[in-house]
N, C-alpha and C positions, 0 to 999 in steps of 0.2 A: 504495499501498498504505500509505500514512497512517494512514486508519481502521484497523487492525489490529493488535491486541497480541499477540503472539507467548507462550506458558508453558510454561517446557520441564518436563516431569518429571523429575527428578534425585536422585530419594531412595530408590532403589531397591537391594536388600539385594546382587541377584544372587546368590542361593545356590545355583547350578545351574555357576560361575563360580569358586567355592572352588578350591583358596587364593587365587589372584588378589585375592577382593575380600576377604582375611581384612583388612583394612588403609586399604581403599578404599574408596566407592561404585563401581556398577557404570559411572555414567557415565562416571569417568574413570579406566575400564583403560585404557593404554596401547595406542595402533593404530597399526600403519603404517611403525614405526619414530620417527614423530615429534609423533605425536599422540594426542589421548586422543581416547576415543569420540567425546565433546560438543561437538570442535572439527566434528566431521561436520555435527552438526543447527546449531550455531552458523553453518556456513561458509556453509549452505541458506538463512538467513535474511537473513544478509548482501545475499547474491546473487540473491535473492530483493524485496533493499529492502526488509527486515520492520526497521525499525529501536528499535521499542520490545519489550526484551525481558524477562520478570522467569523468571528462571530457580531453580527451587524444592528444594533440597536436603535431605534430613533424615541420613540414618543414613552416619557416617564421612566426613562432608563437609570434613573439613580441604584435604584434597591438592585436591578440586576447586577451593571458596572458593580456596587461592590461586593454582593456576592461570587464573582467570580473574578475578581480580584483577591478576594479575600481566601475562595475556599478550591481556585482552581489554578492555583499558582503552581503547578506541580511540571511542568517541560522544561527539557534539557536544551536552552539554546545550543549548548554544544554539541547536540545531534544533529542540529535543526527542525529541532521541535520548538511550536509556537501555537500559543494560543493568545488572539490579538482581536482586541473589543476597538471596532470601529462605527463610532457614529459618525454622523451626516457632516461633513468639513467643507461641503462646496467645490469642492474643488472644479466641478466642474458644469459652474457655473451658480446661481443666486439661488438656487432649490436645493427644499429638504428631498431626502428617497420619495419616490412616486409611486414604487411597486418594489416589486421583488427582483426586475429584471435591470429598473434603475440602480436598484442598492449594491448592485454589483457593479455597472457602466461608469458608478462613480468611484471608483476600486479599483479601475483594469490593471493602472501602475503599480500597485502594491502586488497585483496577482500575475503580471507579465513576470515580476523580479525573478520569483521563485521559480518558472516553467515547470508548471506543474503539465502532467500529460492530459490526464481526466479530473473533472472539478466536479465535488459533491456536491448537489445544493439540497439543504434541509430546512424543514421548521422546527421553530421553538418551544413549541405548544404541543406536540404529540406524545402518547403513552402508550409504548411496543417495544419489542424488542429484536435489532434488526442486526444480518450479520451484514455489512458493507465488505466486507470482504466477497462476498457470493453473489454482491449486485455488483461489482467490478468484473467480477470472474463473466458473469452470461451478458454483461456490456460488450466484453473488448471479443468471445466468442462468435456472438454476434454482428460483429461490425457493424453496429448504431452509431450515429454523428450524436444519438442524448436515446436515453433509455430512461423508461418512467414506473417509478413502482406501481401497482393497481393492486388493488381488493378487491373481492369478490360483496357486490349489495344487493339483498333485494330490491329490484324495479322499483317499488313501493319509496323506497326512503334514500334512490339515488338521485332521484331531483334536488338537495341537497348538495350536491358536491357538485364538480366538472367530470363527466362520462365522456371514456374514452369509446370512440367505436375501434375495433379492429377483427383483420381477419383469420384466418385458422392455425394462421403461425404467429398471431400475436403480435403480427405489423398493424400501425397504428396509421386508420383510416379515413380520421375525423375526433372531432371533439366535440362537445355539446356541453355548456357552461350554465348548470344548473336547469337542465330541459324539465321539461314539464311531460313529455314522453322520452325515456331515456334511452338509449339503443339497447338492445343487452345484447349478453354472450351469443357469438354464434353457439348454435344446440343446446344453448343455457336459455330457452324464453321467460325464463326467471327471473335472469340475474343479470345485473349491470356492472361492469367493469368504471370501477372511479378512482381516482389518482390519489395518491396520498403526499402531495404535496413534497415526493425523494424524486427526485432526479441526478442520472449520470450524463456529464458531457464530455465531448472529447474536449479538451480546453482550445483548439484553435478555432475549432466550429462555434463556440461560444463564444470565444473574444469577439471572430470577424460581425459575426450579427451583433451584436451589441456595439460596434462599433458603425454600424450601417446605417444605424436611423435611432432616434428614442424612443422605442415602444419600449412602457414601464412594467409590465407585467410580462409571465411566463403563460400561462394557462391563457387567458384572453388575447392575446396577442403575438408573442412570439413564436409558439409552438402552433397555432391553427397559420400559423401564415406560411410554414418550408414543408406541410404535408407530401408536396411535389417536389420540393428540391431537394430534402434532406433523408436520409433513413431514418426510423425513429422507432423501435423496440419496445411493447409495455413486458412490464418483470411483473408477473403474476406472486405475488410475496409470498403465499399461502401455501403454495404451491412449492416452491422454491425457497425459502428460508427457512435456516434452520440453526437453532442456539444445541449448542452441547452443552449440557450442565449437571454436575450435581446438587438437586434441589434439596435442601431441608422442609420438612413438612410436621406436623402432629397427627400422631396417628390415632385410630378412632379409642388408644387406649388411653389418651393423652399425653405420651411419651413424643418424644423431640426424636426424630427420625432420618433418616439418610436413604434418598432418592437415586440412585443413581442410572442415567437413563442415556441416549445418545440425545434424543432430539426431547426438547422440552415441551410440554404440553401449549402452553403461552407462544410458541416461535409463530403462531398466527396473528396473533393479537395485534390490534391494532383501534385506538380512539383519538379523535380528532376532538381536541375538550373545548368547544367551541361555542358550549351553552351551559348556564348553572348545571340544568339537568345533567347534559354528558361529566359534567366534572363530578358528580354528586354520582354518578354510578363507574368511573372512573378510579373513586377510593373505596365506595362499596367492591370492589371488583378484587382489592386488595384483600379483604377480610375473608373470615368462615377456614374449612378445615381443608379444604381443596381450593386456594383461590384460585381466582383466574388471570392474573397477573399476578406473580410470585416474586415478592422480590429476599425472597434465600437462597440466590442463587450463589455456587461458589466460585464459578466459573467464568460466568456473565454478572457479575459483582454494580448494583446501581451504587453512582459513588456522589456525592455533597461535600458539601462544607457541617462538619460536625462539630455544633456548638458548646461551648462550656456548661453545663448543667449539670445536675447532678441527677444518682438515680431517680428513675417512678416509686413512689411511696403509696403503698397504699394500707389505712388504718380502720381500724373499729373506734366506732363513738360511742361513746353511753349517752341514752336516751334519758330524761329527766326520772322517769316511772325505774331505769335501772338497767333495760334491755340494753341489747350489743347491737347495733349497726354496722354488717360487715361495709367495708370500700371491697370492690369487684369490678374486673373490668372481662370482659366476657367475649370472646370473638370478637376480639378488637387490638387494634393497634393503638399504642402508647410510648409519645416520646420524652423525652430526658428532662426533669425538673418537675415534670406532673404529680400532683397531691390525691390521690381519691379518699377522701374524709370519710368515710360512711356512706359513699353515691354509690350506685349501680352504672356501671358500662357497660353497655351493649352492641354488639356490631358494626362500633364506630372508631372513626379516626381525633385521636386526641395530639398536638405538636405541642412544641416544648412550653414550660410552665402552665401549664393548664390546673385548676384548683376544680376541683369537685366536692359539693359540700354536705354534707350531713343528711341523706332521707331525697337526693336529688337523683333524678333518672336520664339519663340520656340513651337513647336508641338511635339506630342507624342514622347517625351525624356524624360531620363534617366539623371539627374542631380546632380552630387556627389556637395560635399562640399565644399564650398571655390573655388567656382566656378565664374570668370567674365566676363559676355556676354556682348562684346564691342555695340556699339549704331549702330541700323540700321541690326543689323545680322538675317538672317532665315538659324533656324536649324527647321530640321526638321529629325524623328526617330533615334535617335541618342546616344548613350552613351556617355555622358561626363565625363570623371574621376576627382578623387579630382586635384585642384590645376590646373587646365587650365585657362591659358587667351584665349578669346576668340577677336580677333583683333577687328575693328570694320569694319563693314560690309565686314565679313562672313559670304558665303553660304554651309552649311554644311544639305546634305541629298538629295537633287536637280538634283547632277550629280555624279552620282557614279563613272562613269570613273575619274572626275577629283576627286572624293574624296577620289581614288584608291593613287593618289601620293600621299600623303599623309598622310593619317590614315588607319585606319584595315577595310574594310568594309564585313560584312558577306555576306555567300552566301542568304540571305534572302534580303540580302541591307542594314540591322540595321549598321552605321556608328559610330567608338570608335576612340574618339577624346581622346591624354592623352594630360599632361603639358609636354612635348617634343617636341610634332605635332611643334609646331610655336616657339619652336629656344629659348633662354633666353628671360627672361621679361622681 
C-alpha cells in the first residue's frame, strides 16, 4: 500500500444530525462511548497499512482537529508516513471547499509532491470495517481508472443514496442521484447497488480530471461525466471484503470467550450515519451477545484517543427504608470515569464521565460524556448529548407528545436531549 494516498472528506455539516452537530462537524460526533466517527475510517486505514493520509475538514472543525492532533500523532515522518490536517487555505481562489472533488482540487500541489499511484477517497462519517488492500487489488487487477465501492440495498431504500447502474461484469454504465425509481442489480430486481462514497482512482486520471474544470463533486458531477471516456468499475463490498480477526465475545454462560475465525461476521457491515435514527441504530448495533458491529477484535482494532479517567464504578446505594439498590449495567458498553450509583443501565452506550444516580433507569439509549442522570429518572430510546444534566424524576422516551414540548423527537421516536433543554444548570 506504499503507493496509495488516502484523502478523507471530513467537512460535512451533518444537518440531519442536528442538534448533535450544532458545535462540531459530523466526523467529530462521538460513537460507541470512546470514539469519534472519524476514528473508524482512520482505523481502517491503519489496519490496511495505508500510512499517507490527508484529512480535509471545513465545517466547525476545532473539535475534530484537536482530537486528531492529540490522539492520532502516531506516524513516523522518517518512514514517509503522515496524517496531515488540511483545512481550506484558498490556494486556488477565494472560495471554501465547494464539494468533495473541489476539496482535493484545492490541494493538488500537496498530492503531486508525494507522487502516489492511487488515490483512495474516503468519508469520515461511516461505520464499517474495510480492507482497503483488497479494494486496491481489485482496482488494479481490473485495470479500472476508478473503482467505486458499492453495497446491495433494497430498492425501496435505495432512493436515499446515489445508485449505480452496472452490467453483468460490474462495469458502471450509469449513475442515479437519489432516484425515485432506482435501477436494480442485473438478475436481482429487488435490490440496487448504492455508492458507499469510497473511491479508488488512478492518481494520474484524477489529477487530470480535476485540472480540466471546476466541477465540485464526484457523485453528482465528475463520475457521470466520464462514463464513456474512462473505465469505471463497481466493487461489491459484501462479496469481496474480508476482515480476518480473532474476536472476543461473551458466551451464553457469561464468560469472556475467544472466537478465532478467518472472516468476521461484520465484514459486510456498513452504515452511513447520516441521520439521528441511523446514529442511534449504529450505536445499538454494538450491544448484545453477538453485536452486528464488534469492537472487540484483536487483529482489526478500532483506535482512538484514550482519555485519562478512572475505571467504571458501580455502587449499591441504601434507601431510606434500609433496602439497597444495586448499580448495574446489562448488555451495555460503559466508558471510563462513569459511576452507576444504584441505577440500572440496559442495552445502552455510556460515554466518559457519566453519572447514573439512585433508582434511575436507562434503556436503549446513547449517553454522551459528562452527562448527569438524576435520581429515579426513566430514560428510554434516547440520545443524551454531552453535558446534559437530567433533573431527578424526569421521564424521557415514554410519552412522545410530552417529549416534543421540550426535546427533538425523530420520526422513529428517538428523543434527543441537549444541555440547553432543561435551562441553566
